[in-house]
LONU-855652 format. One line per 5 residues: number of its first residue (from 1); for each residue x, y negated, z of N, C-alpha, C, O, CB. Coordinates in steps of 0.1 Angstrom, whole numbers. Atoms other than C-alpha are relative to their C-alpha. Glycine has a CB too. Example, Ala and Ser with C-alpha at 12.3 -4.5 7.8 and 13.67 -1.06 7.14 Angstrom:
<recs>
1) 9,12,0,123,45,78,9,-12,0,19,-12,7,-10,0,12 ~ -9,11,0,137,11,71,-8,-11,8,-3,-22,9,4,-5,-14
</recs>
This chain:
<recs>
1) 10,12,1,-1,0,0,9,-12,1,16,-14,10,-10,-1,12 ~ -8,14,1,14,-35,-9,-4,-9,11,-15,-11,14,-3,-8,-14 ~ 1,11,-11,18,-60,19,-1,-13,-6,8,-16,-13,11,0,11 ~ 1,14,5,6,-94,11,11,-9,3,14,-10,15,-14,-6,5 ~ -10,10,-2,34,-120,8,-5,-12,7,0,-16,17,7,-3,-12
6) 7,14,-4,14,-151,13,-9,3,12,-17,12,13,-10,-7,-14 ~ 9,-3,-14,-2,-154,48,-14,-9,-2,-15,-19,-10,9,-6,16 ~ 14,8,0,-39,-165,54,3,-16,5,-3,-25,0,-12,7,10 ~ -3,15,-4,-23,-198,72,5,-8,-11,1,-19,-13,13,-1,11 ~ -3,7,12,-7,-206,40,-11,-3,-9,-12,-15,-14,9,7,-7
11) 10,2,8,-36,-202,20,-9,-12,6,-12,-22,-1,-7,14,-2 ~ 8,11,-7,-56,-224,45,8,-13,0,2,-24,2,-3,5,15 ~ -7,13,1,-29,-251,44,-2,-5,-15,-7,-16,-17,16,1,5 ~ 3,4,14,-32,-252,5,-16,-4,-1,-18,-15,-8,3,12,-10 ~ 13,3,-1,-70,-252,9,-3,-14,4,-9,-22,-3,-6,10,8
16) 2,13,-7,-70,-282,32,8,-12,-8,2,-22,-10,6,0,16 ~ -7,8,8,-44,-300,12,-8,-5,-11,-8,-17,-14,11,6,-4 ~ 9,2,11,-69,-298,-18,-10,-6,4,-13,-16,-2,-4,10,-7 ~ 14,6,-5,-101,-306,1,1,-12,5,-8,-20,4,-6,9,9 ~ 0,11,-6,-89,-333,19,10,-11,-6,12,-22,-1,2,3,15
21) -6,10,10,-69,-351,-8,16,-1,3,21,-10,-3,-7,-15,2 ~ -15,2,-4,-32,-349,5,5,7,11,-3,13,18,3,-15,3 ~ -4,-5,-11,-8,-336,31,-3,-5,13,-5,2,23,12,1,-2 ~ 2,10,-11,-13,-362,55,-15,2,5,-17,4,17,3,-16,-3 ~ 15,-3,-1,-52,-357,53,-1,13,8,-6,15,19,-7,1,-13
26) -1,-16,-3,-47,-318,57,5,2,16,-1,9,24,12,8,-11 ~ -5,0,-14,-27,-324,88,-8,-4,10,-8,3,21,11,-7,1 ~ 9,5,-9,-51,-345,105,-12,10,3,-16,13,14,-6,-13,-4 ~ 13,-9,-3,-80,-321,99,5,14,6,-2,19,14,-9,3,-15 ~ -6,-13,-5,-59,-289,108,6,-4,15,10,6,22,12,5,-12
31) -5,4,-11,-46,-307,139,16,5,-1,21,10,9,-8,6,13 ~ -14,-4,1,-9,-300,128,7,-11,-6,2,-21,-11,2,12,-7 ~ -7,10,6,20,-320,117,2,1,-13,2,12,-19,12,-1,4 ~ 0,-1,15,25,-330,82,10,9,-4,7,17,-13,4,-13,-7 ~ -13,-9,4,59,-312,80,-5,15,-1,-2,22,-10,13,-2,10
36) 3,-13,0,43,-279,90,-9,4,-12,-8,16,-17,-5,3,12 ~ 9,-2,11,16,-282,63,8,1,-11,8,11,-18,-11,-11,-1 ~ -5,0,13,38,-292,37,11,14,-1,13,19,-12,7,-15,-3 ~ -8,-11,2,63,-264,47,-9,14,-3,-4,23,-10,8,1,13 ~ 9,-11,3,34,-238,46,-2,0,-17,0,11,-23,-13,-2,7
41) 4,1,13,24,-249,11,13,3,-10,13,11,-20,-7,-15,-3 ~ -12,-3,7,60,-249,-3,4,13,1,7,18,-10,11,-8,5 ~ -2,-14,-2,66,-214,12,-9,7,-9,-5,15,-17,-2,5,16 ~ 12,-8,9,33,-203,-7,5,0,-14,5,10,-21,-16,-8,0 ~ -5,4,16,47,-217,-40,12,9,-2,13,17,-12,4,-18,-4
46) -13,-8,2,81,-200,-36,-4,13,1,2,21,-7,12,-2,11 ~ 3,-15,1,65,-166,-28,-8,4,-15,-8,15,-21,-10,4,15 ~ 8,-4,11,43,-169,-57,9,-2,-13,6,2,-24,-14,-9,1 ~ -7,3,11,69,-181,-80,-1,-10,-9,5,-11,-20,1,9,-7 ~ 3,12,10,54,-210,-96,-7,-10,8,-12,-6,19,-9,3,-13
51) 7,11,-6,39,-244,-86,-16,2,-3,-21,5,-14,6,-13,-7 ~ 13,0,1,3,-244,-77,-7,-15,2,-19,-18,1,-4,11,10 ~ 6,14,-3,2,-281,-68,7,-10,-9,19,-8,-11,1,-4,14 ~ -9,12,6,14,-313,-87,-5,-12,7,-16,-13,10,-2,-3,-17 ~ 3,13,-7,17,-346,-70,-3,-11,-10,6,-13,-18,12,-4,8
56) 3,11,12,0,-374,-92,-2,-12,10,-12,-12,18,-15,3,-10 ~ 1,11,-11,6,-407,-71,1,4,14,11,8,20,-12,-7,-1 ~ 0,-3,-14,-5,-401,-37,-8,12,2,-10,17,14,-5,-11,10 ~ 10,-10,-2,-29,-372,-46,6,14,-5,12,14,-16,-13,-5,-7 ~ -4,-12,4,-21,-335,-47,-11,7,-8,-23,8,-4,5,7,12
61) 10,-3,10,-37,-320,-77,3,15,-3,15,18,-3,0,-8,-13 ~ -5,-13,4,-39,-281,-86,2,2,-13,-6,-2,-22,-8,9,4 ~ -2,-5,14,-24,-266,-115,-14,9,-4,-22,13,4,16,9,-1 ~ 10,-9,5,-47,-245,-137,0,13,7,-11,18,11,3,2,-15 ~ -2,-13,-7,-33,-213,-122,-3,-1,14,-8,9,20,13,5,-3
66) 2,4,-14,-35,-229,-88,-16,0,3,-22,6,13,7,-14,1 ~ 15,-2,-1,-72,-234,-93,-7,13,1,-17,15,8,-5,-6,-12 ~ 5,-14,1,-79,-198,-101,4,7,12,-5,15,17,6,7,-12 ~ -5,-7,-10,-58,-185,-73,-9,-6,13,-15,2,21,17,-3,1 ~ 8,7,-11,-76,-211,-47,-13,7,1,-16,11,11,-3,-16,-3
71) 13,-5,-1,-110,-198,-57,-2,13,6,-11,16,13,-5,0,-13 ~ 1,-14,-6,-101,-163,-48,4,0,14,-1,7,22,8,11,-8 ~ -5,2,-16,-82,-175,-15,-12,-6,8,-12,-4,21,12,-10,1 ~ 11,5,-9,-114,-192,-4,-10,10,3,-17,8,12,-7,-12,-6 ~ 10,-10,-3,-134,-161,-6,9,9,11,4,15,21,-7,9,-15
76) -10,-7,-10,-103,-143,13,-2,-8,13,-6,-1,23,17,-1,-4 ~ 0,7,-13,-104,-169,40,-15,-1,8,-16,-3,20,6,-14,-2 ~ 13,-2,-5,-142,-167,44,-2,14,4,-8,16,15,-10,-3,-9 ~ -1,-15,-5,-139,-129,46,7,3,13,3,11,22,6,8,-10 ~ -8,-2,-10,-113,-131,70,-8,-5,16,-8,0,27,13,-9,-5
81) 9,6,-11,-137,-154,93,-10,8,4,-14,9,16,-5,-12,-4 ~ 11,-10,-2,-164,-130,89,2,12,7,-6,17,16,-6,4,-12 ~ -5,-12,-9,-144,-102,102,2,-3,13,-2,5,22,13,5,-5 ~ -4,3,-14,-133,-120,132,-14,-3,9,-16,0,21,11,-14,0 ~ 13,2,-4,-169,-132,137,-8,13,4,-13,14,15,-7,-7,-10
86) 6,-12,-5,-182,-97,137,8,8,9,2,15,17,-4,8,-11 ~ -8,-7,-12,-154,-83,158,-5,-7,14,-7,0,24,17,-3,-3 ~ 5,5,-12,-165,-108,184,-14,5,4,-16,8,16,1,-14,-2 ~ 12,-3,-4,-202,-99,181,-2,16,5,-12,20,12,-9,-3,-12 ~ 1,-13,-3,-195,-62,183,7,1,15,3,10,22,6,10,-11
91) -7,-1,-13,-172,-69,214,-11,-6,11,-9,-4,23,14,-10,0 ~ 10,6,-7,-204,-87,229,-12,10,2,-22,9,10,-6,-14,-7 ~ 11,-12,0,-225,-54,222,-11,-1,-9,-21,6,-9,-6,0,13 ~ 7,-1,12,-239,-64,191,1,12,-9,13,15,-12,3,-12,-7 ~ 0,-13,7,-247,-33,172,5,-2,-15,3,-12,-22,-15,7,1
96) -8,2,15,-228,-26,138,-11,6,-9,-9,4,-21,17,10,-1 ~ 9,-4,7,-261,-7,126,-12,3,9,-12,6,20,6,10,-7 ~ 12,-3,-8,-298,-3,134,-6,10,-9,-6,8,-21,-10,-13,3 ~ 9,-11,7,-317,28,124,-14,-1,2,-20,3,12,4,15,5 ~ 16,4,-2,-352,18,117,-8,11,-7,-5,14,-19,-4,-14,-8
101) 11,-9,8,-379,44,108,-12,-6,1,-16,-11,12,-1,15,6 ~ 9,8,3,-408,30,95,-13,10,-7,-10,18,-16,6,-12,-10 ~ 10,-8,5,-444,47,89,-3,-6,-13,-5,-18,-14,-12,1,9 ~ 3,3,14,-451,47,51,-12,-10,-2,-12,-17,-12,-2,13,-9 ~ 11,8,2,-484,29,58,2,-13,4,-6,-22,1,-11,5,7
106) -4,12,-3,-467,0,72,0,-9,-11,6,-5,-21,13,0,6 ~ -1,11,12,-473,-32,48,14,0,-5,23,-3,3,-5,-15,5 ~ -13,2,6,-443,-32,24,2,-14,1,13,-16,7,0,5,-15 ~ -4,13,-1,-444,-70,22,3,-5,14,12,-14,16,-10,-7,-5 ~ -1,4,-15,-446,-74,60,14,3,4,22,-4,9,-11,7,12
111) -13,-4,-3,-416,-52,62,13,-10,-7,22,-16,-1,1,17,-4 ~ -10,9,8,-396,-71,34,1,-14,6,12,-19,6,-4,-2,-16 ~ 0,14,-6,-405,-106,51,9,2,12,18,-6,15,-15,-5,4 ~ -7,-2,-13,-392,-92,84,15,1,-4,23,-6,3,-5,13,8 ~ -15,-2,4,-357,-80,67,6,-12,-3,17,-15,2,2,9,-11
116) -6,14,5,-353,-114,49,1,-10,12,10,-19,12,-10,-6,-12 ~ -2,7,-13,-360,-131,83,13,4,9,21,-5,14,-12,1,8 ~ -11,-7,-8,-334,-108,100,14,-2,-7,24,-4,0,-3,16,0 ~ -13,0,7,-307,-110,73,8,-11,5,20,-8,8,-3,-1,-16 ~ -9,12,-4,-294,-146,82,5,1,15,16,-4,20,-9,-16,-1
121) -4,1,-13,-292,-139,117,6,13,5,9,15,17,-11,-4,9 ~ -5,-15,-4,-280,-102,117,13,1,4,17,9,12,-1,10,-12 ~ -13,-1,-5,-244,-110,121,7,11,-6,17,17,-1,1,2,15 ~ -5,-12,7,-236,-84,94,-3,15,5,4,24,3,14,-1,0 ~ 7,-13,-6,-257,-57,112,-4,8,-10,-12,1,-17,-11,-2,9
126) 6,-7,9,-265,-29,88,-13,4,3,-17,5,15,8,10,-3 ~ 13,-7,-2,-300,-14,84,-1,12,-7,-1,13,-20,-12,-9,-4 ~ 3,-13,8,-305,21,78,-15,3,2,-19,5,13,8,13,4 ~ 15,-1,1,-341,24,68,-5,14,-5,-1,19,-15,-5,-11,-10 ~ 5,-13,4,-360,57,67,-16,-2,1,-21,-8,11,7,13,10
131) 15,0,1,-398,60,58,-3,13,5,3,23,1,-6,-4,-14 ~ 1,-13,-7,-414,87,79,-18,-1,-2,-23,-11,-4,8,0,18 ~ 13,-2,0,-452,100,79,-5,7,11,-1,19,13,-3,6,-10 ~ 7,-7,-13,-472,109,110,10,4,11,15,-5,17,-8,14,-3 ~ -9,-6,-8,-451,132,131,15,-2,-3,23,1,6,-3,13,1
136) -13,3,5,-421,123,113,6,-10,10,18,-9,15,0,-5,-15 ~ -4,11,-9,-418,92,135,4,5,15,13,0,21,-13,-11,0 ~ -4,-5,-13,-418,111,166,12,10,0,19,10,9,-11,7,6 ~ -12,-8,2,-391,137,154,12,-9,-1,23,-6,5,-2,8,-13 ~ -12,8,1,-367,109,146,4,-6,13,15,-8,18,-1,-11,-11
141) -2,3,-16,-373,97,182,7,9,8,17,6,14,-12,-2,7 ~ -5,-11,-9,-368,129,199,14,5,-4,21,11,4,-9,11,0 ~ -13,-6,3,-337,138,178,11,-11,1,23,-8,-3,0,6,-14 ~ -9,11,-1,-320,105,185,7,-5,-13,19,-7,-14,10,4,10 ~ -3,3,13,-318,97,149,-5,-16,-4,-3,-20,-15,-6,12,-8
146) 6,13,1,-334,62,153,1,-10,10,2,-6,22,-12,0,-2 ~ 0,12,-12,-332,28,173,-13,-6,4,-16,-11,15,11,-12,-3 ~ 11,7,-2,-364,15,166,-10,6,-12,-6,9,-23,3,-14,-1 ~ 9,-8,8,-395,31,150,-15,-6,1,-20,-10,11,0,14,5 ~ 15,5,0,-430,20,138,-7,13,-3,-4,20,-13,-3,-12,-13
151) 9,-11,-2,-456,47,144,-13,0,0,-18,-10,6,2,5,9 ~ 14,2,-4,-492,55,142,-5,5,14,-16,4,18,-9,6,-10 ~ 3,-3,-13,-490,70,176,13,-1,9,24,-1,3,-6,12,2 ~ -11,1,-10,-468,67,208,3,16,5,-5,22,11,-3,-10,13 ~ -2,-13,-6,-452,102,216,2,-1,16,6,-11,22,12,7,-7
156) -1,-3,-14,-452,114,251,15,-3,4,25,3,-1,-5,15,4 ~ -14,2,-3,-422,100,269,7,-13,-3,18,-17,1,6,11,-5 ~ -4,13,6,-420,68,250,-11,-12,4,-22,-10,8,0,3,-17 ~ 11,10,-1,-436,33,254,-1,-8,-14,9,-10,-20,2,-11,12 ~ 0,5,13,-448,16,224,-10,-13,3,-18,-14,13,-5,11,-11
161) 8,13,1,-465,-19,216,-8,-1,-11,-3,1,-23,10,-11,0 ~ 10,1,12,-494,-25,194,8,-10,-10,13,-20,-6,-15,-7,4 ~ -4,11,10,-481,-41,161,-6,-6,-10,-7,-18,-12,9,4,-5 ~ 11,5,9,-505,-42,135,-10,11,-3,-7,22,-1,5,-5,-14 ~ 9,-9,4,-537,-26,123,-1,1,-14,-1,-9,-21,-11,-2,5
166) -1,-3,14,-538,-10,89,-14,5,-5,-20,13,1,12,11,-3 ~ 12,-5,6,-570,-5,68,1,8,-13,8,4,-22,-9,-12,-2 ~ -2,-9,11,-574,23,45,-14,1,-6,-24,2,0,7,14,4 ~ 14,1,9,-599,23,17,1,14,-11,10,19,-17,0,-18,-10 ~ 2,-12,9,-614,54,-1,0,-6,-16,-7,-16,-19,-16,7,3
171) -1,7,14,-605,46,-39,4,12,-8,8,23,-3,12,-12,-2 ~ 0,-10,11,-604,65,-72,3,-9,-13,3,-22,-12,-14,8,-1 ~ 0,8,12,-599,53,-106,-13,-3,-5,-22,6,-3,7,6,-11 ~ 13,5,2,-628,35,-120,-9,11,-9,-21,13,-8,0,-13,-8 ~ 7,-12,9,-634,64,-146,-3,15,6,-8,24,0,9,3,-12
176) 2,-13,-4,-634,91,-122,-14,5,0,-23,-3,-1,6,1,13 ~ 12,-7,0,-664,115,-120,-10,-5,12,-22,-6,11,4,16,1 ~ 8,4,-11,-673,103,-86,-10,-13,-1,-20,-16,5,9,-2,11 ~ 9,12,3,-686,69,-101,-9,3,-8,-18,-5,-9,7,-11,-6 ~ 11,-4,10,-708,87,-125,-11,7,8,-21,10,2,5,11,-12
181) 12,-7,-9,-730,102,-97,-10,-11,2,-22,-8,3,6,6,15 ~ 10,11,1,-747,67,-94,-8,1,14,-21,-1,14,-9,1,-13 ~ 5,0,-13,-754,70,-57,10,-1,10,22,1,8,-9,12,3 ~ -9,2,-12,-740,65,-22,8,14,2,1,24,4,-8,-4,13 ~ -6,-13,-2,-714,93,-19,1,4,13,2,-4,22,12,0,-4
186) -1,-6,-12,-713,118,8,12,10,0,19,12,-10,-12,7,2 ~ -12,-8,-1,-686,142,21,-3,13,-9,7,20,-13,5,3,16 ~ 1,-9,10,-703,169,0,4,-3,-14,10,6,-21,-11,3,1 ~ -5,4,12,-698,150,-30,16,-1,-3,21,2,-13,-6,-12,-2 ~ -14,2,1,-660,143,-21,6,15,0,17,17,-7,7,-9,13
191) -5,-12,-1,-655,180,-14,1,9,-13,8,19,-14,-6,7,9 ~ 1,-5,13,-662,189,-51,11,-5,-7,13,0,-18,-13,-2,-7 ~ -11,9,7,-632,166,-61,14,2,8,15,6,20,-5,-16,-1 ~ -16,0,-7,-593,165,-54,3,-10,8,2,-22,4,12,-1,-10 ~ -4,12,-7,-582,147,-27,15,0,2,21,10,5,-7,-1,15
196) -14,1,-1,-548,133,-27,5,-6,15,0,-16,20,6,-8,-11 ~ -5,4,-14,-528,131,7,15,0,0,22,7,-7,-4,11,11 ~ -15,2,-4,-494,120,18,4,12,11,-3,13,21,3,-17,6 ~ -3,-11,-10,-477,150,36,6,-7,11,12,-18,11,10,10,-6 ~ -7,3,-13,-466,148,72,15,1,-2,20,11,-6,-4,10,10
201) -14,-3,3,-428,142,69,6,7,11,18,11,10,7,-13,-3 ~ -6,-9,-12,-423,160,104,-5,15,-1,-13,18,-10,-4,-7,15 ~ 2,-14,1,-425,196,110,-13,6,7,-16,18,8,12,7,4 ~ 13,-3,-6,-459,196,129,-11,0,-10,-22,5,-7,-3,-9,10 ~ 12,-2,10,-479,193,96,-12,-5,4,-22,3,3,-2,15,-3
206) 12,7,-7,-505,169,111,-9,-2,-11,-3,-8,-21,4,-14,8 ~ 9,-1,11,-535,170,86,-10,-11,0,-20,-10,-7,-6,12,0 ~ 9,13,-1,-552,137,95,-6,-5,-13,1,-9,-22,8,-13,7 ~ 7,5,11,-579,128,69,-1,10,-11,-4,5,-22,8,-12,-5 ~ 2,-8,9,-581,159,49,-14,6,2,-19,8,13,9,10,0
211) 13,-4,0,-614,170,39,-3,15,-3,-12,21,3,-8,-8,-10 ~ 0,-13,4,-609,203,24,14,6,-6,21,0,-15,-11,2,-11 ~ -12,-7,2,-579,228,22,1,3,-15,12,1,-21,0,13,8 ~ 1,-4,13,-590,239,-13,2,-9,-12,6,-6,-23,-11,5,0 ~ 0,12,10,-593,205,-31,9,-10,5,5,-21,7,-14,-5,-1
216) -10,9,-6,-562,190,-20,13,0,-7,19,11,-10,3,4,15 ~ -14,2,4,-530,177,-35,9,-8,12,5,-18,17,1,-8,-14 ~ -9,7,-9,-502,169,-11,12,-6,-6,19,1,-14,4,9,12 ~ -13,8,5,-474,144,-21,10,-5,11,6,-4,23,-4,-14,-8 ~ -11,4,-10,-443,131,-3,0,-15,2,7,-19,12,14,5,-5
221) -1,14,-3,-449,94,-6,-13,-7,-4,-21,-2,-11,12,-6,-7 ~ 12,6,4,-475,68,-8,0,-6,-14,-11,-9,-21,-4,-9,10 ~ -1,4,14,-463,55,-40,-4,11,-10,-9,8,-21,13,-4,-3 ~ 3,-12,10,-466,91,-56,-16,0,0,-23,1,-10,7,16,5 ~ 15,0,-1,-503,90,-42,-7,-10,-8,-17,-7,-13,-5,-2,12
226) 5,12,7,-510,56,-58,1,2,-15,-7,-3,-22,8,-13,4 ~ -1,-1,14,-497,66,-92,-8,11,-4,-13,11,-16,14,2,-4 ~ 9,-13,5,-517,100,-93,-14,-5,0,-21,-2,-10,0,13,10 ~ 14,5,0,-550,81,-82,-2,-10,-12,-12,-9,-19,-4,-7,14 ~ 1,9,10,-543,53,-106,-1,7,-15,-7,1,-24,12,-8,1
231) 0,-7,12,-539,79,-134,-13,5,-3,-16,8,-14,10,12,0 ~ 13,-5,0,-574,91,-129,-1,15,7,-12,22,6,-5,1,-14 ~ 0,-14,-7,-566,123,-108,-3,-2,14,4,-9,21,13,8,-1 ~ 4,-2,-15,-584,128,-75,-4,-15,6,-5,-25,-1,13,7,8 ~ 2,13,-6,-592,101,-47,8,2,10,13,13,12,-14,-5,3
236) -7,2,-14,-577,90,-15,-3,-12,7,-8,-22,1,16,1,0 ~ -1,13,-9,-575,67,14,11,-5,0,20,2,5,-4,1,13 ~ -12,7,1,-550,43,7,0,-14,8,-10,-21,9,3,-3,-16 ~ 0,12,-6,-537,12,26,-5,-10,-9,-1,-10,-21,13,-2,6 ~ 6,13,6,-555,-20,16,11,-7,-8,11,-9,-20,-5,-11,11
241) -11,10,2,-524,-41,16,10,6,-12,17,-2,-19,9,-1,14 ~ -10,-7,12,-504,-15,-9,-10,1,-14,-4,3,-24,6,18,5 ~ 7,-2,12,-532,-13,-35,-7,-13,-5,-13,-13,-16,-10,11,1 ~ 6,12,6,-544,-49,-38,2,-3,-16,-7,-5,-24,5,-12,8 ~ -2,1,13,-527,-52,-71,-8,8,-10,-15,3,-19,13,3,-2
246) 8,-9,7,-543,-21,-86,-14,-4,1,-21,-4,-10,2,13,4 ~ 14,5,-1,-577,-32,-72,-3,-12,-11,-13,-12,-18,-3,-5,16 ~ 2,11,5,-573,-64,-89,0,3,-16,-6,-4,-24,12,-10,6 ~ -2,-4,15,-564,-48,-123,-9,10,-4,-9,15,-16,14,6,-2 ~ 11,-11,3,-593,-24,-121,7,13,-3,0,22,-8,-8,-5,-14
251) -7,-15,0,-567,6,-119,-6,8,11,-6,20,10,16,-1,2 ~ 5,-9,-11,-583,16,-87,-12,-8,4,-13,-20,3,10,2,13 ~ 13,6,-6,-619,10,-73,-4,7,13,-1,19,15,-11,1,-10 ~ 3,-4,-13,-633,14,-40,-12,10,-2,-21,8,-11,-4,-13,9 ~ 11,-9,1,-657,45,-35,-13,-6,6,-12,-13,16,4,13,6
256) 12,4,-9,-692,38,-25,-5,12,9,-15,19,7,-12,-3,-9 ~ 4,-10,-12,-693,61,5,-12,-5,9,-14,-17,13,13,2,10 ~ 11,3,-11,-723,64,26,5,-4,14,-1,-11,21,-10,13,1 ~ -6,4,-11,-700,62,55,14,5,0,18,15,-7,-8,4,12 ~ -14,-4,0,-663,63,63,8,-6,-13,20,-2,-15,1,17,0
261) -8,8,12,-653,41,31,12,-7,4,21,-8,-4,-7,-10,-6 ~ -11,8,-4,-629,22,53,4,6,14,-5,7,23,-3,-14,1 ~ -5,-5,-11,-607,36,80,10,-8,6,17,-15,-2,4,12,-1 ~ -11,9,-6,-583,18,104,9,9,9,5,19,14,-7,-13,9 ~ -9,-8,-7,-552,29,121,10,-12,7,13,-22,0,9,12,-10
266) -8,9,-7,-530,10,146,12,5,0,14,17,4,-4,-3,13 ~ -16,-4,1,-492,12,142,6,-7,11,3,-19,14,7,-5,-14 ~ -8,6,-13,-469,7,173,15,0,-4,21,7,-13,-3,10,14 ~ -14,2,2,-435,-5,176,7,6,13,4,2,24,3,-16,-1 ~ -6,-7,-11,-413,18,198,15,-1,0,20,1,-11,-4,14,1
271) -14,1,-4,-378,15,212,3,17,3,-4,24,9,4,-11,15 ~ -4,-15,-3,-359,50,212,5,0,14,1,9,20,12,6,-10 ~ -5,3,-13,-342,38,245,-1,-12,4,8,-20,1,12,3,1 ~ -1,13,-8,-354,9,265,11,-5,7,13,-17,7,-8,0,8 ~ -11,4,-9,-326,9,286,14,-2,-7,24,-6,-1,1,10,12
276) -12,5,7,-301,5,258,-2,-6,-13,4,-3,-24,9,11,-1 ~ 4,7,12,-317,-16,234,11,-12,-1,12,-20,7,-15,-6,3 ~ -8,12,4,-290,-39,218,-5,-13,-5,-17,-15,-8,7,4,-10 ~ 5,13,4,-292,-75,209,-6,-1,-15,-15,-9,-18,11,-9,2 ~ 6,1,15,-296,-69,171,-14,8,-1,-23,5,-9,13,6,-13
281) 12,-7,0,-323,-43,177,-12,-9,5,-22,-10,-1,2,13,7 ~ 9,9,-6,-341,-67,200,-3,-11,-9,-15,-14,-9,5,-5,14 ~ 2,10,8,-340,-95,175,-8,4,-11,-17,-3,-15,12,-6,-4 ~ 10,-4,12,-354,-74,146,-12,3,7,-22,-1,1,4,14,-8 ~ 16,-4,-5,-383,-62,169,-5,-12,2,-17,-13,-2,-1,8,14
286) 8,13,-1,-391,-98,177,-3,-4,-13,-15,-6,-15,7,-13,6 ~ 5,3,13,-392,-105,142,-11,7,-6,-21,1,-10,9,2,-9 ~ 11,-9,3,-413,-76,133,-13,-3,7,-24,-1,2,3,14,2 ~ 12,5,-7,-437,-87,159,-7,-12,-4,-19,-13,-5,3,-1,14 ~ 5,14,6,-440,-123,146,-5,2,-13,-17,-2,-15,11,-11,-2
291) 6,-2,14,-444,-114,109,-11,8,-1,-20,5,-10,9,7,-9 ~ 12,-10,-1,-469,-87,117,-14,-6,4,-24,-1,2,3,10,10 ~ 12,9,-6,-492,-114,134,-5,-11,-11,-15,-17,-10,4,-9,13 ~ 3,9,9,-492,-135,104,-12,5,-10,-16,-2,-19,12,-4,-6
</recs>
């Protein structure tokens, strides 16, 4: 591995000379002597083997090559500062990574809003996002594979806080046979058609919302269910927030059910270990709670 010859201090001195218009001004801004700044820049040029600065009157001007190199050096200096800042946050207990498990029914736009709000205050904390369905949330908690979980129920041994209520609407494609019956639909009508459900991602195999084993297609994601229903195959209860676009385009239509056309479910925010919640996880949790109320 090649060891850099030019130091960060020398690049910083060059940057200051250029940004502040001369050696004297740079020395004042860096709280150093003018001779030390001049020595750092001269040493840099000697190590590079060519001039990056030319003096015109009293002003230091970059050469064409110097302009290219300083642009790279600015990024290098910024990266070095970011590394030091992250090291400080880590020493203060700020997590390097948050493992976030989210029930697939949680509104996508709300989640994206939360992540966008968290990003500028994250201090470079990484997010490892996992989508779960039903008991999949419990399993990721029990296995220790998550720090923060959004779940449709609170497993025994954990404490959860109500986060958001999700509305599910029974829908099918407008050309589906169910709309040709021309009456309020009953469960008997539905039992003759194929229902599309999102499978439990956990090993418990929870079957909430299934009407008939014989007339059921199980898929692994909400997106797959939405695509199948929009293509004219089957019906399903899908989260209203996730299908507004398809409803507006008439790719999906609410079923005229006699009862049960709309179901609601509360989603909960759960810490994996309340006694070991880090500042980054706490910050993300607060943002999730705030954006979920909007």
